[in-house]
C-alpha positions as CSV (number, residue, x, y, z in Angstrom):
1,X,11.5,15.6,-12.5
2,X,10.7,18.1,-9.7
3,X,10.3,20.9,-12.3
4,X,8.0,18.8,-14.4
5,X,6.0,17.7,-11.3
6,X,5.2,21.3,-10.5
7,X,3.9,22.1,-14.0
8,X,0.3,21.6,-14.8
9,X,0.0,18.4,-16.8
10,X,-2.4,15.8,-17.9
11,X,-5.9,16.0,-16.6
12,X,-7.5,13.4,-14.3
13,X,-11.0,15.0,-14.2
14,X,-12.7,11.6,-14.7
15,X,-11.5,10.3,-11.3
16,X,-12.3,11.4,-7.8
17,X,-12.1,10.0,-4.3
18,X,-13.9,6.7,-4.3
19,X,-13.5,6.0,-8.0
20,X,-12.9,2.3,-8.6
21,X,-10.8,1.2,-11.6
22,X,-10.6,-2.3,-13.0
23,X,-8.3,-4.0,-15.6
24,X,-8.2,-7.7,-16.5
25,X,-5.9,-10.0,-18.5
26,X,-5.4,-13.8,-18.8
27,X,-1.8,-14.7,-18.2
28,X,-0.4,-17.2,-20.8
29,X,2.8,-19.2,-20.9
30,X,4.1,-16.9,-23.6
31,X,3.8,-13.9,-21.3
32,X,5.9,-15.6,-18.7
33,X,8.5,-16.6,-21.4
34,X,8.6,-13.0,-22.7
35,X,9.1,-11.6,-19.2
36,X,12.0,-14.0,-18.6
37,X,13.5,-13.0,-21.9
38,X,13.5,-9.4,-21.0
39,X,14.5,-9.7,-17.3
40,X,16.7,-12.8,-17.3
41,X,14.6,-14.3,-14.5
42,X,14.8,-18.0,-15.4
43,X,13.8,-19.2,-11.9
44,X,12.7,-22.8,-12.3
45,X,9.5,-22.0,-10.3
46,X,8.3,-20.4,-13.5
47,X,9.3,-23.1,-16.0
48,X,10.1,-26.5,-14.4
49,X,6.9,-28.3,-13.3
50,X,8.8,-30.9,-11.3
51,X,10.7,-28.2,-9.4
52,X,7.5,-26.2,-8.8
53,X,5.7,-29.3,-7.5
54,X,8.4,-29.7,-4.8
55,X,7.4,-26.2,-3.5
56,X,4.0,-26.9,-1.9
57,X,3.9,-23.7,0.0
58,X,3.7,-21.9,-3.4
59,X,0.9,-24.1,-4.5
60,X,2.9,-26.9,-6.1
61,X,2.4,-25.5,-9.6
62,X,4.3,-23.2,-12.0
63,X,3.9,-19.6,-10.9
64,X,4.0,-16.3,-12.7
65,X,6.8,-13.8,-12.1
66,X,5.9,-11.3,-9.4
67,X,6.7,-8.5,-11.9
68,X,3.9,-9.7,-14.2
69,X,1.5,-9.6,-11.2
70,X,2.6,-6.1,-10.3
71,X,2.7,-5.1,-14.0
72,X,-1.1,-5.5,-14.0
73,X,-1.1,-2.3,-12.0
74,X,0.9,-0.5,-14.7
75,X,-1.8,-1.5,-17.2
76,X,-4.5,-0.4,-14.8
77,X,-3.3,3.1,-14.4
78,X,-2.3,3.6,-18.1
79,X,-5.6,2.2,-19.4
80,X,-7.9,3.6,-16.7
81,X,-6.3,6.9,-15.7
82,X,-4.8,7.7,-19.1
83,X,-1.7,7.7,-21.3
84,X,1.4,9.1,-19.5
85,X,0.3,7.9,-16.0
86,X,3.3,6.8,-14.0
87,X,4.0,5.7,-10.4
88,X,5.6,8.0,-8.0
89,X,5.6,5.4,-5.3
90,X,4.4,1.9,-4.6
91,X,4.1,-0.2,-1.4
92,X,3.1,-3.7,-2.5
93,X,2.6,-6.9,-0.6
94,X,2.5,-10.3,-2.4
95,X,0.0,-12.6,-0.6
96,X,0.0,-15.6,-3.0
97,X,1.5,-16.5,-6.3
98,X,-0.4,-16.2,-9.6
99,X,-0.3,-19.1,-12.1
100,X,-0.3,-19.4,-15.8
101,X,-3.9,-19.4,-17.0
102,X,-5.1,-17.2,-14.2
103,X,-7.0,-14.0,-15.2
104,X,-5.4,-11.2,-13.2
105,X,-7.9,-8.6,-12.1
106,X,-6.2,-5.4,-11.0
107,X,-8.3,-2.9,-9.1
108,X,-7.5,0.5,-7.8
109,X,-9.6,2.7,-5.6
110,X,-8.8,6.4,-5.5
111,X,-8.3,7.5,-1.9
112,X,-7.0,11.0,-2.6
113,X,-6.7,13.3,-5.5
114,X,-4.7,16.6,-5.5
115,X,-7.0,19.6,-6.1
116,X,-4.8,21.3,-8.8
117,X,-2.2,18.7,-10.0
118,X,-2.6,15.4,-11.8
119,X,-1.6,13.4,-8.7
120,X,-3.6,10.8,-6.9
121,X,-3.3,8.0,-4.3
122,X,-4.8,4.6,-4.8
123,X,-5.4,1.5,-2.7
124,X,-4.6,-1.4,-5.1
125,X,-5.1,-5.1,-5.3
126,X,-4.6,-7.9,-7.8
127,X,-6.8,-11.0,-7.7
128,X,-6.1,-14.2,-9.6
129,X,-9.3,-15.7,-11.0
130,X,-9.0,-19.4,-11.6
131,X,-11.7,-21.3,-13.5
132,X,-14.9,-19.8,-14.9
133,X,-18.5,-19.3,-13.9
134,X,-19.8,-20.4,-10.5
135,X,-16.8,-22.6,-10.0
136,X,-14.3,-19.8,-10.4
137,X,-11.9,-19.3,-7.5
138,X,-10.7,-15.8,-6.6
139,X,-7.2,-15.7,-4.9
140,X,-5.8,-12.5,-3.5
141,X,-2.3,-12.3,-4.9
142,X,-1.2,-8.7,-4.2
143,X,-2.3,-5.6,-2.3
144,X,-0.9,-2.2,-1.5
145,X,-0.9,1.5,-2.0
146,X,0.5,3.7,-4.7
147,X,0.8,7.4,-5.7
148,X,0.4,8.2,-9.4
149,X,1.2,11.2,-11.6
150,X,-0.1,11.9,-15.1
151,X,2.7,13.4,-17.1
152,X,0.9,14.6,-20.2
153,X,0.7,18.2,-21.4
154,X,-2.8,19.8,-21.3
155,X,-4.7,19.2,-24.5
156,X,-2.7,16.1,-25.4
157,X,-5.6,13.7,-25.4
158,X,-7.8,15.9,-27.6
159,X,-4.9,16.8,-30.0
160,X,-4.0,13.1,-30.5
161,X,-7.6,11.8,-30.6
162,X,-7.1,9.8,-27.4
163,X,-10.5,8.7,-26.1
164,X,-11.2,9.3,-22.5
165,X,-10.1,6.4,-20.2
166,X,-12.8,4.2,-18.8
167,X,-13.1,2.7,-15.3
168,X,-13.7,-0.8,-16.7
169,X,-13.7,-2.7,-20.0
């Protein structure tokens, strides 16, 4: 990894300090089921409404796996920084649970970008949007910091017809 890190790799010319990136997705019951199938996490807080109702400090409703909430950040960097973007480090704080039906809105603000390498630091957050329109409730569910690296050879995007990433949908 260290040898790869020191090579010039994928460009991140479309971001600079202060760039704000956004990615959104509604979380459905089938996402929670698929995550449990992959990870083996069958915690009843995710599947048993009666059990979840007995946990009022978590909202008394079925909650989404924390890995799904944090996974919104994976989509954020892959979709908004570009293919091949990976985390070098993450420091995450869960502040409230997300629920099935929430729209997770992951945001990242670039706080630093290396001058010659495809490495950057982001302040990140995930908000659960519940409801729609003027009645929508926004709940902070995760915050933190991360360092990212784009592990793509120079010219990859152009050679493979990959469009440039966008900051938002």
